[in-house]
C-alpha positions as MATLAB code, in Angstrom:
seq = 'MMTMKAADVDMSNYRPPKLFIRDAPDHIIGDIASYVVQGVKIEQDEPAPAQNWFPLLGVCSKWRNAIERHAEVWAEVIIGSVKSLQAFLVRSINRPLTIKGTLASADASSDVTKLDMIMVHAFRLRSLRLMEISRAVWERLESATTYGQTPQLEELEIRRDGLGTERTDALSRRFMSDKFRRLWFSGFHYDDLRPLLLPSLPQLTSLTLVNVEWSPTISQVMDILREMVMLESLTLGVQMVPSPNTRQAVHLPVLASLVVYTFYGPVEMEIVWILDTPSLECPCIKVIPYGSLNHKLEAAGELVAAC';
ca = [
     101.267  162.350  142.201;
      98.134  160.697  141.134;
      97.858  156.957  140.973;
      95.515  155.640  138.353;
      93.481  152.629  139.310;
      92.644  149.928  136.849;
      88.962  150.829  137.263;
      89.707  154.304  135.990;
      91.231  153.143  132.667;
      89.013  153.629  129.638;
      88.763  150.193  127.952;
      85.876  150.971  125.776;
      87.882  151.075  122.639;
      90.062  148.036  123.454;
      89.762  145.137  120.983;
      91.525  141.918  121.916;
      93.883  140.674  119.191;
      92.584  137.976  116.840;
      94.743  134.930  117.518;
      94.711  132.033  115.093;
      96.463  128.675  115.440;
      98.017  129.200  112.067;
      99.778  132.337  113.415;
     101.732  130.448  116.036;
     105.520  130.887  115.829;
     107.425  127.965  114.292;
     109.173  127.151  117.547;
     105.778  126.930  119.382;
     104.410  124.716  116.646;
     107.436  122.426  117.077;
     107.019  122.342  120.900;
     103.322  121.408  120.401;
     104.195  118.668  117.942;
     106.866  117.225  120.335;
     104.340  117.254  123.198;
     101.756  115.464  121.063;
     104.256  112.868  119.947;
     105.186  112.117  123.549;
     101.531  111.864  124.455;
     100.529  109.343  121.804;
     103.200  106.845  122.589;
     101.961  103.325  123.302;
     105.079  102.541  125.410;
     107.079  105.192  127.146;
     110.519  104.283  125.753;
     109.378  103.439  122.211;
     108.554  105.497  119.120;
     105.066  106.830  118.673;
     103.220  105.357  115.668;
     103.313  107.947  112.943;
      99.548  107.667  112.237;
      98.863  108.839  115.780;
     100.432  112.232  115.262;
     100.487  112.826  111.415;
      97.163  114.625  111.620;
      99.157  117.640  112.949;
     100.582  118.022  109.503;
      97.149  118.739  108.105;
      96.368  121.803  110.233;
      97.708  124.071  107.466;
     100.693  124.513  105.269;
     102.572  126.628  107.839;
     102.183  123.963  110.425;
     103.344  121.223  108.013;
     106.440  123.216  107.107;
     107.269  124.046  110.710;
     106.942  120.435  111.855;
     108.912  119.088  108.927;
     111.716  121.378  110.039;
     111.427  120.375  113.708;
     113.955  117.536  113.880;
     112.949  116.221  117.330;
     109.656  114.744  116.250;
     111.325  112.797  113.385;
     114.066  111.215  115.476;
     111.930  108.355  116.781;
     111.074  105.970  113.958;
     108.870  102.935  113.484;
     110.075  101.179  110.316;
     107.636  101.473  107.546;
     108.065  101.950  103.804;
     111.317  102.937  102.194;
     109.868  106.422  101.433;
     108.663  106.923  105.019;
     111.915  105.756  106.532;
     113.869  108.139  104.203;
     111.680  111.101  105.327;
     112.305  110.395  109.042;
     116.015  109.967  108.634;
     116.455  113.169  106.618;
     114.152  115.369  108.710;
     115.694  114.226  112.048;
     118.909  115.890  110.810;
     121.541  115.239  113.546;
     119.292  114.069  116.420;
     119.961  110.775  118.144;
     117.771  108.079  116.546;
     115.389  105.658  118.121;
     114.387  103.008  115.523;
     112.074   99.986  115.964;
     110.416   97.564  113.622;
     110.904   94.412  111.526;
     112.888   93.735  108.493;
     111.352   90.391  107.492;
     108.786   91.212  104.810;
     108.163   89.269  101.654;
     110.340   91.930   99.808;
     113.866   91.014  100.831;
     115.399   93.640   98.596;
     113.353   96.355  100.281;
     114.338   95.136  103.726;
     117.983   95.153  102.832;
     117.611   98.698  101.462;
     116.090   99.859  104.688;
     118.956   98.253  106.689;
     121.464  100.104  104.526;
     119.537  103.405  105.049;
     119.537  102.916  108.837;
     123.210  102.021  109.000;
     124.195  105.119  107.066;
     123.203  106.871  110.270;
     124.868  104.358  112.553;
     126.738  107.093  114.474;
     123.363  108.602  115.427;
     121.692  105.408  116.652;
     120.651  105.630  120.310;
     118.205  102.684  120.117;
     117.840  100.017  117.410;
     115.263   97.317  117.937;
     114.786   94.805  115.115;
     111.943   92.566  116.317;
     112.414   90.186  113.343;
     114.862   89.982  110.530;
     115.129   87.870  107.400;
     117.972   85.800  106.246;
     118.815   88.377  103.535;
     119.063   91.166  106.109;
     121.230   89.055  108.435;
     123.581   88.162  105.536;
     123.773   91.806  104.682;
     124.717   92.679  108.271;
     127.486   90.041  108.096;
     128.862   91.035  104.686;
     128.527   94.862  104.435;
     131.862   96.735  104.473;
     130.545  100.325  104.593;
     128.690  100.506  107.862;
     129.952  102.899  110.445;
     130.432  102.528  114.223;
     127.618  102.977  116.761;
     129.237  104.939  119.710;
     125.923  106.272  120.961;
     123.971  103.069  121.018;
     122.214  102.482  124.372;
     119.631   99.906  123.342;
     119.936   97.051  120.964;
     117.451   94.304  120.133;
     117.963   91.671  117.334;
     115.863   88.634  117.029;
     116.909   86.175  114.398;
     114.907   83.101  115.235;
     114.767   80.416  112.657;
     118.087   81.404  111.056;
     120.351   78.940  113.004;
     122.747   79.722  115.770;
     126.025   79.227  114.020;
     128.911   81.276  115.371;
     129.223   84.810  113.978;
     131.091   87.997  114.909;
     128.589   90.304  113.131;
     127.233   91.786  116.413;
     130.607   92.851  117.773;
     131.664   94.291  114.462;
     128.488   96.243  113.848;
     127.225   97.320  117.273;
     129.994   98.124  119.711;
     129.233  100.829  122.364;
     130.200  101.600  125.934;
     126.738  103.018  126.629;
     124.579   99.918  126.493;
     121.690   99.952  128.975;
     119.197   97.542  127.460;
     119.911   94.408  125.384;
     117.500   91.949  123.857;
     118.793   88.969  121.884;
     117.219   85.854  120.380;
     118.606   83.217  118.029;
     122.312   83.603  118.767;
     125.173   81.633  120.197;
     126.163   83.042  123.551;
     129.864   83.396  122.655;
     128.782   85.883  119.947;
     127.050   88.001  122.573;
     129.938   88.110  125.090;
     131.824   91.070  123.595;
     128.693   93.249  123.899;
     127.292   91.786  127.070;
     130.105   91.376  129.498;
     131.527   94.906  129.507;
     128.048   96.308  129.917;
     126.919   94.235  132.889;
     127.277   96.899  135.566;
     125.120   99.425  133.674;
     122.477   97.262  132.112;
     118.873   97.935  133.233;
     117.255   95.321  130.958;
     118.476   92.025  129.525;
     116.607   89.441  127.416;
     118.289   86.211  126.274;
     116.049   83.622  124.605;
     116.746   80.855  122.161;
     120.412   81.334  122.885;
     122.793   78.441  122.206;
     124.336   78.181  125.618;
     124.263   75.502  128.376;
     125.649   77.365  131.423;
     125.637   75.995  135.049;
     123.478   77.857  137.567;
     126.690   79.156  139.059;
     127.893   80.709  135.837;
     124.518   82.499  135.419;
     124.742   83.694  139.067;
     128.283   85.071  138.497;
     126.941   87.129  135.632;
     123.899   88.421  137.427;
     125.977   89.262  140.479;
     127.509   92.129  138.457;
     124.200   93.610  137.212;
     123.327   95.757  140.146;
     121.242   98.147  137.987;
     119.107   95.446  136.518;
     115.353   96.179  136.430;
     114.113   93.552  133.943;
     115.410   90.149  133.174;
     114.137   87.458  130.716;
     116.135   84.203  130.512;
     115.348   81.455  128.037;
     118.547   79.426  128.115;
     118.898   75.753  129.012;
     120.983   75.451  132.241;
     122.679   72.577  134.042;
     122.789   72.190  137.836;
     125.922   72.975  139.787;
     126.909   72.580  143.501;
     127.285   75.469  145.913;
     124.881   77.888  144.262;
     122.963   78.759  147.402;
     124.646   82.039  148.022;
     122.052   84.729  147.337;
     122.596   87.221  144.525;
     121.181   90.698  145.425;
     119.465   92.587  142.652;
     117.966   95.545  144.451;
     115.842   97.043  141.688;
     114.810   94.006  139.727;
     111.069   94.460  139.103;
     110.470   92.017  136.200;
     111.636   88.454  135.988;
     110.713   85.895  133.291;
     112.386   82.482  133.357;
     111.822   79.702  130.773;
     112.331   76.290  132.276;
     113.353   73.300  130.189;
     114.043   70.772  132.968;
     111.914   72.029  135.823;
     113.991   72.412  139.041;
     117.201   73.465  137.299;
     116.078   76.839  135.955;
     113.625   77.347  138.769;
     116.637   77.400  141.224;
     117.273   80.963  139.939;
     114.139   82.138  141.524;
     115.146   80.829  144.944;
     118.705   82.126  144.767;
     117.976   85.699  143.717;
     117.402   88.362  146.429;
     114.928   90.736  144.721;
     113.249   93.068  147.215;
     111.581   95.068  144.373;
     110.076   91.951  142.659;
     106.514   91.193  143.443;
     106.203   87.892  141.586;
     108.333   86.096  138.950;
     106.889   84.660  135.727;
     107.785   81.073  134.929;
     107.208   79.447  131.516;
     107.537   75.797  130.845;
     109.023   74.728  127.541;
     108.413   71.228  126.258;
     111.424   68.944  125.869;
     113.195   69.398  122.567;
     111.842   72.873  121.879;
     115.117   74.814  122.454;
     115.461   75.680  118.769;
     111.874   76.767  118.333;
     110.604   80.225  118.908;
     110.275   80.504  122.587;
     107.553   83.071  122.345;
     105.280   80.495  120.778;
     106.118   77.599  123.027;
     105.184   76.508  126.487;
     102.482   77.716  128.850;
     102.403   80.120  131.659;
     102.390   78.118  134.925;
     103.003   80.897  137.337;
     102.269   84.587  136.994;
     101.439   87.659  138.977;
];
């Protein structure tokens, strides 16, 4: 039996196939789009700005059609116009949704419409981060009767600074989930946060509480933190009062980011000395001038200690 060697094969008439990017199969186009979307993210856990990957839609009509049918790339949304939001919500089909943005424009009606559009898909929400909301949007959250449940929600951020901290049960009615991992709140009364916060303590990896109406003792804060063994990031902007017997260390083994706003100097600073945080290189302390509790904490105070 003769064995033919590669060198003996006549390749003189071989012509390599002509491959064009427009000829790629739809599933390959979709995979490329997903890869690009992941690559242009500004932050790893946040949606990619649409303008950073929309040029893919202009390759050719086949690419545009294939990408529009690829639900994965449309499931991460930065809130824009009503038309843009509608396109993302429709094209993402049944994928878990990550949504981030503000609902506090000069057009209150448009903002309320966007909220209604988002909450139609409440059952798909994996992450909802509303960096700023208007009074009209908050009133809609409180009064709407048709919003569904959010069983898949893992991340929730709502900042309602400047709208008052009167008691409300809107959060617990709208956003209950047993999967919370990251929570950010600003402009609330603490008692309104308890139904979401307390059951989630053992699994939370990130917690931000600023401009929260609450005057806990250091011991009360430590009792809460003691349960948060998975916590990686903590920002506290609450006015605390001293309490005796708070010297027992609280071990947070994976805490890597700590920001504490201090109103009365040594009181809030005591947290830094009590926490046992082997993964933390350096805490960040911000001083808030007296009487500024009801102001936006992001705009108040100066950085007095930082890494």
